[in-house]
Each structure stands twice: as structure tokens, then as C-alpha cells.
N, CA, C and O atoms as a GROMACS GRO file, in nm:
protein
  428
    1MET      N    1   0.083  -0.116  -0.001
    1MET     CA    2  -0.002  -0.001   0.000
    1MET      C    3   0.088   0.125   0.001
    1MET      O    4   0.184   0.134   0.078
    2ARG      N    5   0.056   0.217  -0.082
    2ARG     CA    6   0.133   0.339  -0.094
    2ARG      C    7   0.061   0.455  -0.024
    2ARG      O    8  -0.059   0.475  -0.044
    3THR      N    9   0.133   0.528   0.055
    3THR     CA   10   0.074   0.641   0.121
    3THR      C   11   0.147   0.769   0.078
    3THR      O   12   0.264   0.762   0.043
    4THR      N   13   0.081   0.882   0.080
    4THR     CA   14   0.144   1.006   0.045
    4THR      C   15   0.171   1.084   0.174
    4THR      O   16   0.098   1.070   0.272
    5ALA      N   17   0.273   1.164   0.172
    5ALA     CA   18   0.307   1.246   0.287
    5ALA      C   19   0.205   1.358   0.304
    5ALA      O   20   0.160   1.418   0.206
    6ALA      N   21   0.170   1.385   0.426
    6ALA     CA   22   0.076   1.494   0.454
    6ALA      C   23   0.147   1.627   0.448
    6ALA      O   24   0.264   1.637   0.485
    7GLN      N   25   0.078   1.728   0.401
    7GLN     CA   26   0.127   1.866   0.400
    7GLN      C   27   0.110   1.919   0.541
    7GLN      O   28  -0.002   1.926   0.591
    8ILE      N   29   0.221   1.958   0.608
    8ILE     CA   30   0.214   2.009   0.745
    8ILE      C   31   0.247   2.158   0.742
    8ILE      O   32   0.344   2.202   0.681
    9THR      N   33   0.160   2.236   0.810
    9THR     CA   34   0.181   2.380   0.822
    9THR      C   35   0.182   2.417   0.967
    9THR      O   36   0.092   2.379   1.042
   10ILE      N   37   0.284   2.494   1.009
   10ILE     CA   38   0.289   2.549   1.144
   10ILE      C   39   0.273   2.700   1.132
   10ILE      O   40   0.347   2.765   1.057
   11ARG      N   41   0.178   2.756   1.205
   11ARG     CA   42   0.154   2.900   1.195
   11ARG      C   43   0.092   2.952   1.322
   11ARG      O   44   0.043   2.876   1.406
   12LEU      N   45   0.094   3.085   1.335
   12LEU     CA   46   0.025   3.150   1.449
   12LEU      C   47  -0.123   3.149   1.420
   12LEU      O   48  -0.166   3.173   1.307
   13ALA      N   49  -0.200   3.122   1.522
   13ALA     CA   50  -0.348   3.123   1.509
   13ALA      C   51  -0.396   3.264   1.491
   13ALA      O   52  -0.336   3.360   1.541
   14GLU      N   53  -0.506   3.275   1.419
   14GLU     CA   54  -0.574   3.404   1.399
   14GLU      C   55  -0.710   3.395   1.466
   14GLU      O   56  -0.753   3.289   1.510
   15VAL      N   57  -0.778   3.510   1.474
   15VAL     CA   58  -0.911   3.514   1.536
   15VAL      C   59  -1.005   3.414   1.467
   15VAL      O   60  -1.087   3.350   1.533
   16ALA      N   61  -0.994   3.402   1.339
   16ALA     CA   62  -1.081   3.311   1.262
   16ALA      C   63  -1.059   3.164   1.301
   16ALA      O   64  -1.145   3.080   1.271
   17ASP      N   65  -0.949   3.132   1.366
   17ASP     CA   66  -0.920   2.994   1.409
   17ASP      C   67  -0.986   2.959   1.542
   17ASP      O   68  -0.985   2.842   1.580
   18ASP      N   69  -1.043   3.056   1.612
   18ASP     CA   70  -1.099   3.030   1.746
   18ASP      C   71  -1.198   2.913   1.748
   18ASP      O   72  -1.185   2.827   1.835
   19PRO      N   73  -1.295   2.906   1.659
   19PRO     CA   74  -1.387   2.789   1.664
   19PRO      C   75  -1.316   2.657   1.649
   19PRO      O   76  -1.347   2.562   1.720
   20ALA      N   77  -1.220   2.648   1.555
   20ALA     CA   78  -1.149   2.524   1.534
   20ALA      C   79  -1.063   2.488   1.655
   20ALA      O   80  -1.051   2.370   1.691
   21LEU      N   81  -1.002   2.590   1.717
   21LEU     CA   82  -0.917   2.565   1.836
   21LEU      C   83  -1.004   2.519   1.953
   21LEU      O   84  -0.964   2.431   2.029
   22ARG      N   85  -1.122   2.580   1.969
   22ARG     CA   86  -1.211   2.533   2.078
   22ARG      C   87  -1.256   2.390   2.054
   22ARG      O   88  -1.263   2.310   2.147
   23ALA      N   89  -1.285   2.357   1.929
   23ALA     CA   90  -1.327   2.220   1.896
   23ALA      C   91  -1.214   2.122   1.921
   23ALA      O   92  -1.237   2.012   1.971
   24LEU      N   93  -1.092   2.161   1.887
   24LEU     CA   94  -0.975   2.076   1.910
   24LEU      C   95  -0.955   2.054   2.061
   24LEU      O   96  -0.926   1.943   2.105
   25ALA      N   97  -0.971   2.158   2.139
   25ALA     CA   98  -0.959   2.149   2.287
   25ALA      C   99  -1.066   2.056   2.343
   25ALA      O  100  -1.037   1.975   2.431
   26ARG      N  101  -1.188   2.067   2.293
   26ARG     CA  102  -1.297   1.977   2.338
   26ARG      C  103  -1.263   1.832   2.304
   26ARG      O  104  -1.283   1.743   2.387
   27LEU      N  105  -1.213   1.806   2.184
   27LEU     CA  106  -1.172   1.670   2.144
   27LEU      C  107  -1.069   1.614   2.243
   27LEU      O  108  -1.070   1.495   2.276
   28ASP      N  109  -0.981   1.702   2.289
   28ASP     CA  110  -0.870   1.664   2.380
   28ASP      C  111  -0.914   1.668   2.526
   28ASP      O  112  -0.832   1.646   2.615
   29SER      N  113  -1.041   1.698   2.551
   29SER     CA  114  -1.094   1.710   2.688
   29SER      C  115  -1.016   1.811   2.769
   29SER      O  116  -0.986   1.787   2.886
   30SER      N  117  -0.983   1.926   2.707
   30SER     CA  118  -0.905   2.029   2.772
   30SER      C  119  -0.974   2.164   2.758
   30SER      O  120  -1.053   2.183   2.666
   31PRO      N  121  -0.945   2.258   2.846
   31PRO     CA  122  -0.995   2.393   2.827
   31PRO      C  123  -0.928   2.458   2.707
   31PRO      O  124  -0.823   2.413   2.661
   32ALA      N  125  -0.989   2.564   2.656
   32ALA     CA  126  -0.933   2.637   2.542
   32ALA      C  127  -0.794   2.692   2.579
   32ALA      O  128  -0.767   2.724   2.695
   33LEU      N  129  -0.708   2.703   2.478
   33LEU     CA  130  -0.575   2.755   2.502
   33LEU      C  131  -0.572   2.904   2.507
   33LEU      O  132  -0.652   2.971   2.441
   34ALA      N  133  -0.480   2.960   2.586
   34ALA     CA  134  -0.459   3.103   2.595
   34ALA      C  135  -0.374   3.152   2.478
   34ALA      O  136  -0.276   3.088   2.439
   35ALA      N  137  -0.412   3.264   2.424
   35ALA     CA  138  -0.338   3.323   2.312
   35ALA      C  139  -0.206   3.382   2.362
   35ALA      O  140  -0.196   3.417   2.480
   36PRO      N  141  -0.106   3.393   2.276
   36PRO     CA  142  -0.099   3.349   2.136
   36PRO      C  143  -0.082   3.197   2.126
   36PRO      O  144  -0.032   3.132   2.217
   37VAL      N  145  -0.126   3.145   2.013
   37VAL     CA  146  -0.127   3.000   1.993
   37VAL      C  147  -0.061   2.969   1.859
   37VAL      O  148  -0.085   3.036   1.758
   38LEU      N  149   0.022   2.864   1.861
   38LEU     CA  150   0.076   2.807   1.738
   38LEU      C  151  -0.014   2.691   1.698
   38LEU      O  152  -0.053   2.611   1.783
   39VAL      N  153  -0.046   2.681   1.572
   39VAL     CA  154  -0.132   2.572   1.521
   39VAL      C  155  -0.053   2.484   1.425
   39VAL      O  156   0.023   2.534   1.342
   40ALA      N  157  -0.072   2.354   1.438
   40ALA     CA  158  -0.016   2.260   1.340
   40ALA      C  159  -0.130   2.203   1.259
   40ALA      O  160  -0.220   2.139   1.312
   41GLU      N  161  -0.124   2.228   1.131
   41GLU     CA  162  -0.226   2.173   1.041
   41GLU      C  163  -0.167   2.058   0.959
   41GLU      O  164  -0.051   2.063   0.917
   42SER      N  165  -0.245   1.958   0.938
   42SER     CA  166  -0.205   1.847   0.853
   42SER      C  167  -0.308   1.841   0.742
   42SER      O  168  -0.426   1.817   0.768
   43ASP      N  169  -0.263   1.861   0.619
   43ASP     CA  170  -0.352   1.865   0.502
   43ASP      C  171  -0.467   1.966   0.520
   43ASP      O  172  -0.580   1.940   0.481
   44GLY      N  173  -0.434   2.080   0.581
   44GLY     CA  174  -0.528   2.187   0.597
   44GLY      C  175  -0.620   2.180   0.716
   44GLY      O  176  -0.700   2.270   0.739
   45GLU      N  177  -0.608   2.071   0.794
   45GLU     CA  178  -0.695   2.054   0.913
   45GLU      C  179  -0.612   2.076   1.038
   45GLU      O  180  -0.505   2.016   1.052
   46PRO      N  181  -0.661   2.163   1.133
   46PRO     CA  182  -0.588   2.176   1.259
   46PRO      C  183  -0.589   2.049   1.337
   46PRO      O  184  -0.696   1.996   1.368
   47ARG      N  185  -0.471   1.997   1.370
   47ARG     CA  186  -0.458   1.870   1.442
   47ARG      C  187  -0.395   1.885   1.579
   47ARG      O  188  -0.413   1.799   1.665
   48ALA      N  189  -0.320   1.995   1.599
   48ALA     CA  190  -0.255   2.017   1.729
   48ALA      C  191  -0.232   2.168   1.742
   48ALA      O  192  -0.219   2.240   1.643
   49ALA      N  193  -0.226   2.214   1.870
   49ALA     CA  194  -0.203   2.354   1.897
   49ALA      C  195  -0.126   2.369   2.028
   49ALA      O  196  -0.137   2.285   2.117
   50LEU      N  197  -0.050   2.475   2.038
   50LEU     CA  198   0.034   2.500   2.155
   50LEU      C  199   0.023   2.645   2.195
   50LEU      O  200   0.042   2.735   2.113
   51SER      N  201  -0.009   2.669   2.321
   51SER     CA  202  -0.016   2.808   2.371
   51SER      C  203   0.127   2.856   2.398
   51SER      O  204   0.203   2.792   2.470
   52LEU      N  205   0.162   2.970   2.338
   52LEU     CA  206   0.292   3.030   2.362
   52LEU      C  207   0.297   3.097   2.498
   52LEU      O  208   0.404   3.124   2.552
   53GLY      N  209   0.179   3.125   2.555
   53GLY     CA  210   0.171   3.189   2.684
   53GLY      C  211   0.204   3.096   2.801
   53GLY      O  212   0.285   3.130   2.887
   54ASP      N  213   0.142   2.981   2.803
   54ASP     CA  214   0.161   2.892   2.917
   54ASP      C  215   0.215   2.753   2.882
   54ASP      O  216   0.235   2.670   2.971
   55GLY      N  217   0.238   2.726   2.752
   55GLY     CA  218   0.298   2.600   2.712
   55GLY      C  219   0.202   2.484   2.704
   55GLY      O  220   0.245   2.373   2.673
   56ARG      N  221   0.074   2.502   2.732
   56ARG     CA  222  -0.021   2.392   2.723
   56ARG      C  223  -0.045   2.358   2.577
   56ARG      O  224  -0.040   2.444   2.489
   57ALA      N  225  -0.072   2.231   2.552
   57ALA     CA  226  -0.096   2.186   2.416
   57ALA      C  227  -0.226   2.102   2.414
   57ALA      O  228  -0.265   2.039   2.512
   58VAL      N  229  -0.290   2.104   2.295
   58VAL     CA  230  -0.404   2.017   2.271
   58VAL      C  231  -0.381   1.951   2.136
   58VAL      O  232  -0.311   2.005   2.050
   59ALA      N  233  -0.439   1.833   2.118
   59ALA     CA  234  -0.418   1.758   1.995
   59ALA      C  235  -0.539   1.669   1.968
   59ALA      O  236  -0.609   1.628   2.060
   60ASP      N  237  -0.561   1.640   1.841
   60ASP     CA  238  -0.668   1.552   1.802
   60ASP      C  239  -0.633   1.410   1.845
   60ASP      O  240  -0.533   1.355   1.798
   61PRO      N  241  -0.714   1.351   1.934
   61PRO     CA  242  -0.678   1.219   1.986
   61PRO      C  243  -0.709   1.105   1.886
   61PRO      O  244  -0.677   0.989   1.913
   62PHE      N  245  -0.769   1.139   1.774
   62PHE     CA  246  -0.807   1.034   1.678
   62PHE      C  247  -0.711   1.019   1.562
   62PHE      O  248  -0.733   0.934   1.475
   63VAL      N  249  -0.606   1.099   1.559
   63VAL     CA  250  -0.504   1.087   1.457
   63VAL      C  251  -0.368   1.096   1.522
   63VAL      O  252  -0.356   1.155   1.629
   64PRO      N  253  -0.263   1.038   1.462
   64PRO     CA  254  -0.128   1.049   1.519
   64PRO      C  255  -0.084   1.196   1.521
   64PRO      O  256  -0.085   1.262   1.416
   65THR      N  257  -0.046   1.249   1.638
   65THR     CA  258  -0.010   1.388   1.649
   65THR      C  259   0.122   1.411   1.727
   65THR      O  260   0.162   1.526   1.745
   66GLU      N  261   0.186   1.307   1.771
   66GLU     CA  262   0.306   1.325   1.852
   66GLU      C  263   0.411   1.406   1.776
   66GLU      O  264   0.477   1.492   1.834
   67HIS      N  265   0.427   1.379   1.645
   67HIS     CA  266   0.524   1.450   1.564
   67HIS      C  267   0.484   1.601   1.548
   67HIS      O  268   0.570   1.689   1.540
   68LEU      N  269   0.354   1.627   1.544
   68LEU     CA  270   0.308   1.764   1.533
   68LEU      C  271   0.337   1.842   1.661
   68LEU      O  272   0.379   1.958   1.655
   69LEU      N  273   0.315   1.780   1.776
   69LEU     CA  274   0.346   1.844   1.902
   69LEU      C  275   0.496   1.873   1.913
   69LEU      O  276   0.535   1.979   1.963
   70ALA      N  277   0.577   1.781   1.869
   70ALA     CA  278   0.722   1.804   1.871
   70ALA      C  279   0.760   1.922   1.783
   70ALA      O  280   0.842   2.005   1.823
   71LEU      N  281   0.701   1.932   1.663
   71LEU     CA  282   0.728   2.044   1.576
   71LEU      C  283   0.683   2.176   1.638
   71LEU      O  284   0.754   2.276   1.630
   72LEU      N  285   0.566   2.176   1.701
   72LEU     CA  286   0.518   2.297   1.768
   72LEU      C  287   0.616   2.343   1.875
   72LEU      O  288   0.644   2.463   1.887
   73ARG      N  289   0.669   2.250   1.952
   73ARG     CA  290   0.761   2.286   2.060
   73ARG      C  291   0.893   2.343   2.005
   73ARG      O  292   0.950   2.436   2.061
   74VAL      N  293   0.938   2.285   1.895
   74VAL     CA  294   1.061   2.338   1.830
   74VAL      C  295   1.037   2.481   1.780
   74VAL      O  296   1.122   2.568   1.800
   75HIS      N  297   0.926   2.503   1.717
   75HIS     CA  298   0.894   2.640   1.668
   75HIS      C  299   0.876   2.736   1.780
   75HIS      O  300   0.920   2.850   1.770
   76ALA      N  301   0.812   2.692   1.886
   76ALA     CA  302   0.794   2.780   2.003
   76ALA      C  303   0.929   2.823   2.064
   76ALA      O  304   0.949   2.939   2.099
   77THR      N  305   1.021   2.726   2.075
   77THR     CA  306   1.154   2.758   2.124
   77THR      C  307   1.225   2.857   2.037
   77THR      O  308   1.291   2.948   2.086
   78ARG      N  309   1.212   2.839   1.906
   78ARG     CA  310   1.276   2.932   1.813
   78ARG      C  311   1.218   3.073   1.827
   78ARG      O  312   1.292   3.171   1.827
   79LEU      N  313   1.087   3.081   1.839
   79LEU     CA  314   1.022   3.213   1.854
   79LEU      C  315   1.072   3.282   1.981
   79LEU      O  316   1.094   3.403   1.982
   80ARG      N  317   1.089   3.205   2.090
   80ARG     CA  318   1.134   3.266   2.214
   80ARG      C  319   1.280   3.313   2.200
   80ARG      O  320   1.315   3.420   2.250
   81VAL      N  321   1.363   3.234   2.135
   81VAL     CA  322   1.503   3.272   2.117
   81VAL      C  323   1.514   3.395   2.031
   81VAL      O  324   1.593   3.485   2.061
   82GLU      N  325   1.435   3.402   1.925
   82GLU     CA  326   1.441   3.519   1.837
   82GLU      C  327   1.388   3.643   1.907
   82GLU      O  328   1.426   3.755   1.870
   83ALA      N  329   1.303   3.627   2.006
   83ALA     CA  330   1.251   3.742   2.080
   83ALA      C  331   1.352   3.792   2.186
   83ALA      O  332   1.337   3.903   2.237
   84GLU      N  333   1.454   3.713   2.218
   84GLU     CA  334   1.555   3.753   2.314
   84GLU      C  335   1.634   3.869   2.256
   84GLU      O  336   1.674   3.862   2.139
   85PRO      N  337   1.658   3.974   2.331
   85PRO     CA  338   1.737   4.085   2.281
   85PRO      C  339   1.880   4.044   2.250
   85PRO      O  340   1.938   3.962   2.321
   86ALA      N  341   1.937   4.099   2.148
   86ALA     CA  342   2.077   4.070   2.116
   86ALA      C  343   2.167   4.138   2.220
   86ALA      O  344   2.131   4.241   2.277
   87THR      N  345   2.285   4.079   2.242
   87THR     CA  346   2.383   4.139   2.333
   87THR      C  347   2.448   4.258   2.263
   87THR      O  348   2.421   4.284   2.146
   88GLY      N  349   2.532   4.329   2.334
   88GLY     CA  350   2.598   4.448   2.280
   88GLY      C  351   2.678   4.421   2.153
   88GLY      O  352   2.696   4.511   2.071
   89ASN      N  353   2.727   4.296   2.136
   89ASN     CA  354   2.804   4.267   2.018
   89ASN      C  355   2.722   4.217   1.902
   89ASN      O  356   2.776   4.175   1.800
   90GLY      N  357   2.589   4.222   1.918
   90GLY     CA  358   2.501   4.177   1.809
   90GLY      C  359   2.467   4.027   1.808
   90GLY      O  360   2.386   3.981   1.728
   91TRP      N  361   2.531   3.953   1.897
   91TRP     CA  362   2.506   3.809   1.900
   91TRP      C  363   2.392   3.777   1.996
   91TRP      O  364   2.377   3.841   2.101
   92ARG      N  365   2.315   3.680   1.960
   92ARG     CA  366   2.208   3.634   2.047
   92ARG      C  367   2.260   3.520   2.131
   92ARG      O  368   2.328   3.431   2.080
   93ARG      N  369   2.229   3.521   2.256
   93ARG     CA  370   2.266   3.411   2.344
   93ARG      C  371   2.162   3.303   2.331
   93ARG      O  372   2.042   3.331   2.335
   94TRP      N  373   2.204   3.180   2.316
   94TRP     CA  374   2.111   3.067   2.308
   94TRP      C  375   2.055   3.037   2.445
   94TRP      O  376   2.126   2.989   2.534
   95VAL      N  377   1.925   3.066   2.462
   95VAL     CA  378   1.857   3.038   2.589
   95VAL      C  379   1.731   2.959   2.554
   95VAL      O  380   1.626   3.019   2.530
   96PRO      N  381   1.740   2.831   2.551
   96PRO     CA  382   1.620   2.757   2.518
   96PRO      C  383   1.514   2.770   2.625
   96PRO      O  384   1.539   2.746   2.743
   97ARG      N  385   1.397   2.807   2.584
   97ARG     CA  386   1.287   2.826   2.678
   97ARG      C  387   1.162   2.754   2.625
   97ARG      O  388   1.056   2.814   2.609
   98ALA      N  389   1.178   2.630   2.601
   98ALA     CA  390   1.065   2.552   2.552
   98ALA      C  391   0.962   2.536   2.663
   98ALA      O  392   0.997   2.528   2.781
   99PRO      N  393   0.834   2.533   2.624
   99PRO     CA  394   0.732   2.511   2.727
   99PRO      C  395   0.746   2.375   2.789
   99PRO      O  396   0.796   2.282   2.727
  100ALA      N  397   0.700   2.365   2.910
  100ALA     CA  398   0.704   2.236   2.980
  100ALA      C  399   0.624   2.134   2.898
  100ALA      O  400   0.513   2.164   2.854
  101PRO      N  401   0.680   2.016   2.876
  101PRO     CA  402   0.607   1.919   2.794
  101PRO      C  403   0.476   1.877   2.860
  101PRO      O  404   0.469   1.852   2.981
  102SER      N  405   0.374   1.871   2.777
  102SER     CA  406   0.246   1.822   2.830
  102SER      C  407   0.246   1.673   2.814
  102SER      O  408   0.322   1.620   2.733
  103PRO      N  409   0.164   1.602   2.887
  103PRO     CA  410   0.159   1.456   2.875
  103PRO      C  411   0.127   1.418   2.732
  103PRO      O  412   0.035   1.474   2.672
  104VAL      N  413   0.200   1.325   2.676
  104VAL     CA  414   0.178   1.277   2.541
  104VAL      C  415   0.066   1.173   2.546
  104VAL      O  416   0.072   1.076   2.622
  105ARG      N  417  -0.031   1.196   2.466
  105ARG     CA  418  -0.145   1.101   2.460
  105ARG      C  419  -0.116   0.999   2.350
  105ARG      O  420  -0.058   1.033   2.247
  106ALA      N  421  -0.155   0.879   2.373
  106ALA     CA  422  -0.138   0.775   2.269
  106ALA      C  423  -0.222   0.812   2.150
  106ALA      O  424  -0.340   0.845   2.164
  107SER      N  425  -0.162   0.807   2.033
  107SER     CA  426  -0.234   0.843   1.913
  107SER      C  427  -0.254   0.723   1.824
  107SER      O  428  -0.314   0.735   1.717
   0.00000   0.00000   0.00000
């Protein structure tokens, strides 16, 4: 059997994403995430999301999402590092500030 790779998109959530993010949180039996939120879409469907504010994540429990959560955490770390002010010599200090990992649910 041949399978095709899914198109994965990582992006910041917009106001228009609120209904989809609330639905995703309900699927995950979790409260809605606090903004700002990174969303991982697989083939155009939101499958996982991560709050940049508190590090909580939600994911669709009916599809494999562990890899999406890992990608969200990597992107969140990069966003935090890029937000760090540069030192006097123009170099940024590497200060990883990834959100605390949330429990991984079996997918």
C-alpha cells in the first residue's frame, strides 16, 4: 500500500481559528488555549495547537499527532530565542525556553 506524505503547516493562530481551536480542545478534553497560539495543520486541518503563553498543548486524539506536538515545541523555542534581545556585540545568546512538555497522549 502506498501512502502520500501529509502537508504540514505550522503557523500562528488568527481570530478566525478560534472555533477550530475550541473544537480541538474539546476533542482533547481540555480547556481552550490562551493566546498566542501556534497551530499545526495536517492537510489543511488543525490537528494540534500550543499556547505560547503557558505552554499547554491540545491535539486531536483520533489521529497521530506526537510529531506535530514536537514540531510545535521546536517552533515555540525558536520564537522565544528570536525574541531575546541581542547582546551588545550583536550576538544572540542561546537560551532555550521551551514550554514544559504536556503529557503525550497515545495516538
